[in-house]
Backbone and ligand atoms as CSV (ligand in chain L), in Angstrom:
chain,resi,resn,atom,element,x,y,z
A,1,UNK,N,N,0.808,-1.251,0.051
A,1,UNK,CA,C,0.050,0.019,-0.028
A,1,UNK,C,C,0.888,1.193,0.012
A,2,UNK,N,N,0.502,2.325,-0.748
A,2,UNK,CA,C,1.215,3.470,-0.908
A,2,UNK,C,C,1.199,4.204,0.551
A,3,UNK,N,N,2.182,4.852,0.851
A,3,UNK,CA,C,2.173,5.562,2.110
A,3,UNK,C,C,1.965,7.082,1.920
A,4,UNK,N,N,1.071,7.694,2.407
A,4,UNK,CA,C,0.686,9.166,2.101
A,4,UNK,C,C,1.631,9.950,3.051
A,5,UNK,N,N,2.185,10.981,2.492
A,5,UNK,CA,C,2.910,11.958,3.309
A,5,UNK,C,C,2.331,13.338,3.096
A,6,UNK,N,N,2.143,14.046,4.366
A,6,UNK,CA,C,1.556,15.292,4.303
A,6,UNK,C,C,2.555,16.290,3.648
A,7,UNK,N,N,2.014,17.175,2.759
A,7,UNK,CA,C,3.039,18.086,2.007
A,7,UNK,C,C,2.680,19.483,2.232
A,8,UNK,N,N,1.466,19.746,2.431
A,8,UNK,CA,C,0.966,21.283,2.762
A,8,UNK,C,C,-0.447,21.269,3.254
A,9,UNK,N,N,-0.837,22.500,3.593
A,9,UNK,CA,C,-2.201,22.751,3.892
A,9,UNK,C,C,-2.928,23.082,2.673
A,10,UNK,N,N,-4.220,22.763,2.583
A,10,UNK,CA,C,-5.062,23.114,1.543
A,10,UNK,C,C,-5.082,24.576,1.271
A,11,UNK,N,N,-5.102,25.333,2.377
A,11,UNK,CA,C,-5.131,26.866,2.286
A,11,UNK,C,C,-3.910,27.361,1.683
A,12,UNK,N,N,-2.825,26.641,1.570
A,12,UNK,CA,C,-1.610,27.078,1.071
A,12,UNK,C,C,-1.642,26.982,-0.505
A,13,UNK,N,N,-2.591,26.325,-1.073
A,13,UNK,CA,C,-2.644,26.160,-2.517
A,13,UNK,C,C,-3.629,27.237,-3.153
A,14,UNK,N,N,-3.163,28.006,-3.999
A,14,UNK,CA,C,-4.025,28.939,-4.604
A,14,UNK,C,C,-4.788,28.335,-5.833
A,15,UNK,N,N,-6.105,28.398,-5.864
A,15,UNK,CA,C,-6.891,27.792,-6.907
A,15,UNK,C,C,-6.313,28.160,-8.357
A,16,UNK,N,N,-6.106,27.072,-9.156
A,16,UNK,CA,C,-5.592,27.293,-10.533
A,16,UNK,C,C,-4.110,27.455,-10.683
A,17,UNK,N,N,-3.452,27.629,-9.574
A,17,UNK,CA,C,-1.990,27.835,-9.664
A,17,UNK,C,C,-1.213,26.600,-9.168
A,18,UNK,N,N,-0.305,26.205,-9.917
A,18,UNK,CA,C,0.572,25.015,-9.535
A,18,UNK,C,C,1.578,25.199,-8.404
A,19,UNK,N,N,1.800,24.117,-7.784
A,19,UNK,CA,C,2.884,24.134,-6.695
A,19,UNK,C,C,3.592,22.826,-6.825
A,20,UNK,N,N,4.882,23.018,-6.797
A,20,UNK,CA,C,5.717,21.751,-6.753
A,20,UNK,C,C,6.278,21.393,-5.366
A,21,UNK,N,N,6.055,20.085,-5.022
A,21,UNK,CA,C,6.627,19.634,-3.742
A,21,UNK,C,C,7.548,18.465,-4.048
A,22,UNK,N,N,8.301,17.975,-3.232
A,22,UNK,CA,C,9.261,16.860,-3.358
A,22,UNK,C,C,8.794,15.718,-2.375
A,23,UNK,N,N,8.566,14.635,-2.846
A,23,UNK,CA,C,8.070,13.539,-2.157
A,23,UNK,C,C,8.884,12.271,-2.420
A,24,UNK,N,N,9.509,11.761,-1.475
A,24,UNK,CA,C,10.455,10.669,-1.671
A,24,UNK,C,C,11.497,10.908,-2.729
A,25,UNK,N,N,12.049,12.249,-2.802
A,25,UNK,CA,C,13.033,12.498,-3.826
A,25,UNK,C,C,12.447,12.882,-5.105
A,26,UNK,N,N,11.109,12.739,-5.365
A,26,UNK,CA,C,10.611,13.005,-6.678
A,26,UNK,C,C,9.685,14.266,-6.671
A,27,UNK,N,N,9.787,15.090,-7.770
A,27,UNK,CA,C,8.978,16.298,-7.863
A,27,UNK,C,C,7.446,15.892,-8.305
A,28,UNK,N,N,6.657,16.629,-7.499
A,28,UNK,CA,C,5.182,16.319,-7.695
A,28,UNK,C,C,4.579,17.699,-7.922
A,29,UNK,N,N,3.655,17.885,-8.922
A,29,UNK,CA,C,2.986,19.188,-8.975
A,29,UNK,C,C,1.598,18.890,-8.458
A,30,UNK,N,N,1.100,19.984,-7.783
A,30,UNK,CA,C,-0.286,19.988,-7.147
A,30,UNK,C,C,-0.911,21.131,-7.820
A,31,UNK,N,N,-2.248,20.859,-8.071
A,31,UNK,CA,C,-3.128,21.930,-8.557
A,31,UNK,C,C,-4.493,21.780,-7.769
A,32,UNK,N,N,-5.018,22.818,-7.389
A,32,UNK,CA,C,-6.277,22.880,-6.598
A,32,UNK,C,C,-7.443,23.450,-7.455
A,33,UNK,N,N,-8.515,22.691,-7.541
A,33,UNK,CA,C,-9.733,23.198,-8.102
A,33,UNK,C,C,-10.807,23.136,-7.190
A,34,UNK,N,N,-11.327,24.254,-6.600
A,34,UNK,CA,C,-12.236,24.260,-5.600
A,34,UNK,C,C,-11.489,23.769,-4.350
A,35,UNK,N,N,-12.197,22.782,-3.704
A,35,UNK,CA,C,-11.624,22.084,-2.514
A,35,UNK,C,C,-10.882,20.826,-2.955
A,36,UNK,N,N,-10.830,20.502,-4.183
A,36,UNK,CA,C,-10.175,19.295,-4.608
A,36,UNK,C,C,-8.754,19.534,-5.098
A,37,UNK,N,N,-7.897,18.673,-4.808
A,37,UNK,CA,C,-6.433,18.741,-5.221
A,37,UNK,C,C,-6.068,17.516,-6.109
A,38,UNK,N,N,-5.244,17.943,-7.144
A,38,UNK,CA,C,-4.815,16.831,-8.084
A,38,UNK,C,C,-3.285,16.896,-8.098
A,39,UNK,N,N,-2.729,15.750,-8.386
A,39,UNK,CA,C,-1.254,15.641,-8.320
A,39,UNK,C,C,-0.745,14.895,-9.561
A,40,UNK,N,N,0.318,15.330,-10.160
A,40,UNK,CA,C,1.023,14.595,-11.334
A,40,UNK,C,C,2.479,14.685,-11.000
A,41,UNK,N,N,3.167,13.717,-11.593
A,41,UNK,CA,C,4.625,13.848,-11.648
A,41,UNK,C,C,4.926,15.249,-12.238
A,42,UNK,N,N,5.716,15.973,-11.601
A,42,UNK,CA,C,6.075,17.403,-12.109
A,42,UNK,C,C,6.748,17.403,-13.280
A,43,UNK,N,N,7.452,16.287,-13.714
A,43,UNK,CA,C,8.282,16.359,-14.960
A,43,UNK,C,C,7.350,16.130,-16.154
A,44,UNK,N,N,7.420,17.087,-17.067
A,44,UNK,CA,C,6.717,16.988,-18.263
A,44,UNK,C,C,7.274,15.890,-19.151
A,45,UNK,N,N,6.267,14.984,-19.587
A,45,UNK,CA,C,6.733,13.863,-20.365
A,45,UNK,C,C,7.535,14.243,-21.686
A,46,UNK,N,N,7.331,15.473,-22.119
A,46,UNK,CA,C,7.956,15.829,-23.419
A,46,UNK,C,C,9.523,16.114,-23.166
A,47,UNK,N,N,9.800,17.021,-22.323
A,47,UNK,CA,C,11.151,17.396,-22.139
A,47,UNK,C,C,11.594,17.673,-20.732
A,48,UNK,N,N,10.714,17.338,-19.769
A,48,UNK,CA,C,11.011,17.399,-18.345
A,48,UNK,C,C,10.753,18.747,-17.676
A,49,UNK,N,N,10.146,19.735,-18.367
A,49,UNK,CA,C,9.870,21.033,-17.640
A,49,UNK,C,C,8.953,20.768,-16.469
A,50,UNK,N,N,8.898,21.759,-15.587
A,50,UNK,CA,C,7.931,21.611,-14.473
A,50,UNK,C,C,6.562,21.933,-14.736
A,51,UNK,N,N,5.747,20.980,-14.637
A,51,UNK,CA,C,4.253,21.179,-14.905
A,51,UNK,C,C,3.597,22.206,-13.896
A,52,UNK,N,N,4.185,22.257,-12.678
A,52,UNK,CA,C,3.705,23.161,-11.642
A,52,UNK,C,C,3.855,24.605,-12.219
A,53,UNK,N,N,4.724,24.780,-13.107
A,53,UNK,CA,C,4.869,26.160,-13.652
A,53,UNK,C,C,4.064,26.381,-14.886
A,54,UNK,N,N,3.243,25.368,-15.218
A,54,UNK,CA,C,2.396,25.536,-16.471
A,54,UNK,C,C,1.088,26.262,-15.943
A,55,UNK,N,N,0.109,26.224,-16.876
A,55,UNK,CA,C,-1.118,26.965,-16.600
A,55,UNK,C,C,-2.309,25.980,-16.685
A,56,UNK,N,N,-3.440,26.230,-15.955
A,56,UNK,CA,C,-4.461,25.358,-16.006
A,56,UNK,C,C,-5.652,26.011,-16.665
A,57,UNK,N,N,-6.336,25.116,-17.630
A,57,UNK,CA,C,-7.445,25.608,-18.461
A,57,UNK,C,C,-8.376,24.450,-18.514
A,58,UNK,N,N,-9.503,24.695,-18.046
A,58,UNK,CA,C,-10.581,23.650,-18.138
A,58,UNK,C,C,-10.310,22.269,-17.834
A,59,UNK,N,N,-9.528,22.144,-16.588
A,59,UNK,CA,C,-9.155,20.846,-16.105
A,59,UNK,C,C,-7.856,20.269,-16.788
A,60,UNK,N,N,-7.181,21.082,-17.658
A,60,UNK,CA,C,-6.006,20.598,-18.315
A,60,UNK,C,C,-4.833,21.557,-17.912
A,61,UNK,N,N,-3.824,20.854,-17.399
A,61,UNK,CA,C,-2.532,21.666,-17.278
A,61,UNK,C,C,-1.745,21.720,-18.556
A,62,UNK,N,N,-1.313,22.841,-18.874
A,62,UNK,CA,C,-0.518,22.983,-20.088
A,62,UNK,C,C,0.935,23.341,-19.675
A,63,UNK,N,N,1.793,22.627,-20.213
A,63,UNK,CA,C,3.244,22.927,-19.952
A,63,UNK,C,C,3.609,24.283,-20.483
A,64,UNK,N,N,4.404,25.079,-19.784
A,64,UNK,CA,C,4.595,26.444,-20.240
A,64,UNK,C,C,5.671,26.526,-21.359
A,65,UNK,N,N,6.317,25.313,-21.523
A,65,UNK,CA,C,7.453,25.380,-22.582
A,65,UNK,C,C,6.878,25.124,-23.993
A,66,UNK,N,N,6.326,24.041,-24.286
A,66,UNK,CA,C,5.750,23.785,-25.602
A,66,UNK,C,C,4.346,23.534,-25.600
A,67,UNK,N,N,3.690,23.744,-24.491
A,67,UNK,CA,C,2.173,23.766,-24.392
A,67,UNK,C,C,1.471,22.502,-24.477
A,68,UNK,N,N,2.158,21.419,-24.303
A,68,UNK,CA,C,1.504,20.107,-24.203
A,68,UNK,C,C,0.477,20.133,-23.125
A,69,UNK,N,N,-0.734,19.431,-23.245
A,69,UNK,CA,C,-1.771,19.501,-22.285
A,69,UNK,C,C,-1.999,18.161,-21.726
A,70,UNK,N,N,-2.207,18.144,-20.399
A,70,UNK,CA,C,-2.542,16.815,-19.619
A,70,UNK,C,C,-3.741,17.004,-18.767
A,71,UNK,N,N,-4.682,16.083,-18.840
A,71,UNK,CA,C,-5.824,16.144,-17.799
A,71,UNK,C,C,-5.291,16.095,-16.411
A,72,UNK,N,N,-5.774,16.994,-15.618
A,72,UNK,CA,C,-5.137,17.175,-14.341
A,72,UNK,C,C,-5.655,15.986,-13.420
A,73,UNK,N,N,-6.833,15.380,-13.727
A,73,UNK,CA,C,-7.268,14.352,-12.836
A,73,UNK,C,C,-6.658,12.911,-13.064
A,74,UNK,N,N,-6.119,12.743,-14.294
A,74,UNK,CA,C,-5.469,11.453,-14.566
A,74,UNK,C,C,-4.122,11.528,-15.490
A,75,UNK,N,N,-3.700,12.678,-15.792
A,75,UNK,CA,C,-2.513,12.863,-16.494
A,75,UNK,C,C,-2.499,12.485,-18.012
A,76,UNK,N,N,-3.825,12.146,-18.490
A,76,UNK,CA,C,-3.884,11.772,-19.999
A,76,UNK,C,C,-3.447,12.997,-20.824
A,77,UNK,N,N,-2.612,12.797,-21.711
A,77,UNK,CA,C,-2.190,13.642,-22.868
A,77,UNK,C,C,-3.489,14.014,-23.710
A,78,UNK,N,N,-3.809,15.214,-23.902
A,78,UNK,CA,C,-5.036,15.584,-24.499
A,78,UNK,C,C,-4.782,16.068,-26.019
A,79,UNK,N,N,-3.692,16.132,-26.415
A,79,UNK,CA,C,-3.571,16.865,-27.764
A,79,UNK,C,C,-3.594,15.750,-28.926
A,80,UNK,N,N,-3.375,14.414,-28.582
A,80,UNK,CA,C,-3.647,13.400,-29.450
A,80,UNK,C,C,-3.695,12.167,-28.691
A,81,UNK,N,N,-4.155,11.067,-29.254
A,81,UNK,CA,C,-4.214,9.743,-28.612
A,81,UNK,C,C,-2.854,9.108,-28.634
A,82,UNK,N,N,-2.110,9.321,-27.523
A,82,UNK,CA,C,-0.766,8.775,-27.598
A,82,UNK,C,C,-0.454,8.474,-26.112
A,83,UNK,N,N,-0.798,7.331,-25.462
A,83,UNK,CA,C,-0.614,7.026,-24.169
A,83,UNK,C,C,0.845,7.180,-23.635
A,84,UNK,N,N,1.814,7.017,-24.589
A,84,UNK,CA,C,3.104,7.218,-24.189
A,84,UNK,C,C,3.523,8.561,-23.733
A,85,UNK,N,N,2.643,9.504,-24.070
A,85,UNK,CA,C,2.904,10.953,-23.660
A,85,UNK,C,C,2.142,11.317,-22.331
A,86,UNK,N,N,1.397,10.377,-21.809
A,86,UNK,CA,C,0.724,10.723,-20.580
A,86,UNK,C,C,1.641,11.119,-19.428
A,87,UNK,N,N,1.097,12.038,-18.645
A,87,UNK,CA,C,1.893,12.450,-17.315
A,87,UNK,C,C,1.381,11.396,-16.341
A,88,UNK,N,N,2.272,11.151,-15.277
A,88,UNK,CA,C,2.115,10.081,-14.418
A,88,UNK,C,C,1.221,10.820,-13.169
A,89,UNK,N,N,-0.028,10.203,-13.010
A,89,UNK,CA,C,-0.897,10.788,-11.844
A,89,UNK,C,C,-0.254,10.208,-10.586
A,90,UNK,N,N,-0.425,11.028,-9.499
A,90,UNK,CA,C,0.075,10.666,-8.207
A,90,UNK,C,C,-1.203,10.714,-7.297
A,91,UNK,N,N,-1.236,9.673,-6.386
A,91,UNK,CA,C,-2.343,9.567,-5.456
A,91,UNK,C,C,-2.330,10.776,-4.528
A,92,UNK,N,N,-3.389,11.428,-4.287
A,92,UNK,CA,C,-3.449,12.590,-3.347
A,92,UNK,C,C,-4.770,12.625,-2.617
A,93,UNK,N,N,-4.806,13.038,-1.412
A,93,UNK,CA,C,-5.924,13.220,-0.647
A,93,UNK,C,C,-5.850,14.431,0.282
A,94,UNK,N,N,-7.032,14.910,0.577
A,94,UNK,CA,C,-7.174,16.017,1.501
A,94,UNK,C,C,-7.956,15.528,2.776
A,95,UNK,N,N,-7.375,15.601,3.852
A,95,UNK,CA,C,-8.024,15.269,5.181
A,95,UNK,C,C,-7.784,16.475,6.217
A,96,UNK,N,N,-8.903,16.858,6.734
A,96,UNK,CA,C,-8.937,17.961,7.732
A,96,UNK,C,C,-7.924,19.129,7.221
A,97,UNK,N,N,-8.159,19.446,5.878
A,97,UNK,CA,C,-7.425,20.623,5.401
A,97,UNK,C,C,-5.871,20.421,5.165
A,98,UNK,N,N,-5.582,19.177,5.229
A,98,UNK,CA,C,-4.190,18.870,5.033
A,98,UNK,C,C,-4.024,18.032,3.731
A,99,UNK,N,N,-3.130,18.286,2.892
A,99,UNK,CA,C,-2.974,17.605,1.579
A,99,UNK,C,C,-1.772,16.614,1.798
A,100,UNK,N,N,-2.061,15.431,1.314
A,100,UNK,CA,C,-1.049,14.332,1.467
A,100,UNK,C,C,-0.945,13.611,0.123
A,101,UNK,N,N,0.252,13.368,-0.302
A,101,UNK,CA,C,0.449,12.519,-1.575
A,101,UNK,C,C,1.233,11.269,-1.288
A,102,UNK,N,N,1.057,10.281,-2.141
A,102,UNK,CA,C,1.869,9.056,-2.065
A,102,UNK,C,C,2.462,8.701,-3.329
A,103,UNK,N,N,3.791,8.525,-3.261
A,103,UNK,CA,C,4.512,8.029,-4.521
A,103,UNK,C,C,4.367,6.594,-4.626
A,104,UNK,N,N,3.662,6.158,-5.756
A,104,UNK,CA,C,3.588,4.684,-5.944
A,104,UNK,C,C,4.955,4.073,-5.898
A,105,UNK,N,N,4.944,2.881,-5.310
A,105,UNK,CA,C,6.292,2.110,-5.372
A,105,UNK,C,C,6.457,1.569,-6.626
A,106,UNK,N,N,7.717,1.495,-7.087
A,106,UNK,CA,C,7.989,0.847,-8.432
A,106,UNK,C,C,7.504,-0.611,-8.370
A,107,UNK,N,N,6.983,-1.161,-9.530
A,107,UNK,CA,C,6.564,-2.481,-9.568
A,107,UNK,C,C,7.947,-3.359,-9.678
A,108,UNK,N,N,7.926,-4.585,-9.100
A,108,UNK,CA,C,9.126,-5.407,-9.090
A,108,UNK,C,C,9.736,-5.682,-10.498
A,109,UNK,N,N,8.856,-5.538,-11.550
A,109,UNK,CA,C,9.333,-5.854,-12.935
A,109,UNK,C,C,9.775,-4.630,-13.694
A,110,UNK,N,N,9.658,-3.404,-12.898
A,110,UNK,CA,C,9.969,-2.152,-13.629
A,110,UNK,C,C,11.317,-1.912,-13.916
A,111,UNK,N,N,12.256,-2.598,-13.167
A,111,UNK,CA,C,13.679,-2.425,-13.277
A,111,UNK,C,C,14.190,-1.286,-12.743
A,112,UNK,N,N,13.331,-0.571,-11.870
A,112,UNK,CA,C,13.856,0.579,-11.089
A,112,UNK,C,C,13.957,0.393,-9.605
L,1,FES,S1,S,8.735,20.339,-22.102
L,1,FES,FE1,FE,6.675,20.251,-21.692
L,1,FES,S2,S,5.708,20.516,-23.562
L,1,FES,FE2,FE,7.863,20.583,-24.055
């Protein structure tokens, strides 16, 4: 089971604005929509730019470098049907105003 780590307070996240946190040595971007928080691997699948520094439009975060778009709730690349370009979604939850994320453990056959 993934272990959740508290990373910030919900009130510290400005709606629509990304924030990068580091969990288990990996960068994670957080976006808040209303009282919901979504998390993706912060490294853009295209060339590694920070998605937290991107911009949110209609539930899609767009990388500020080349503007690739990813659905914030599941990381799916929206500009074409190409699953290899998806961003990695990260489990996140909000409990009592505290935001916690869990980095999925690598699978035994992933080679990492
Ligand atoms: S680095 Fe993100 S779209 Fe190119």
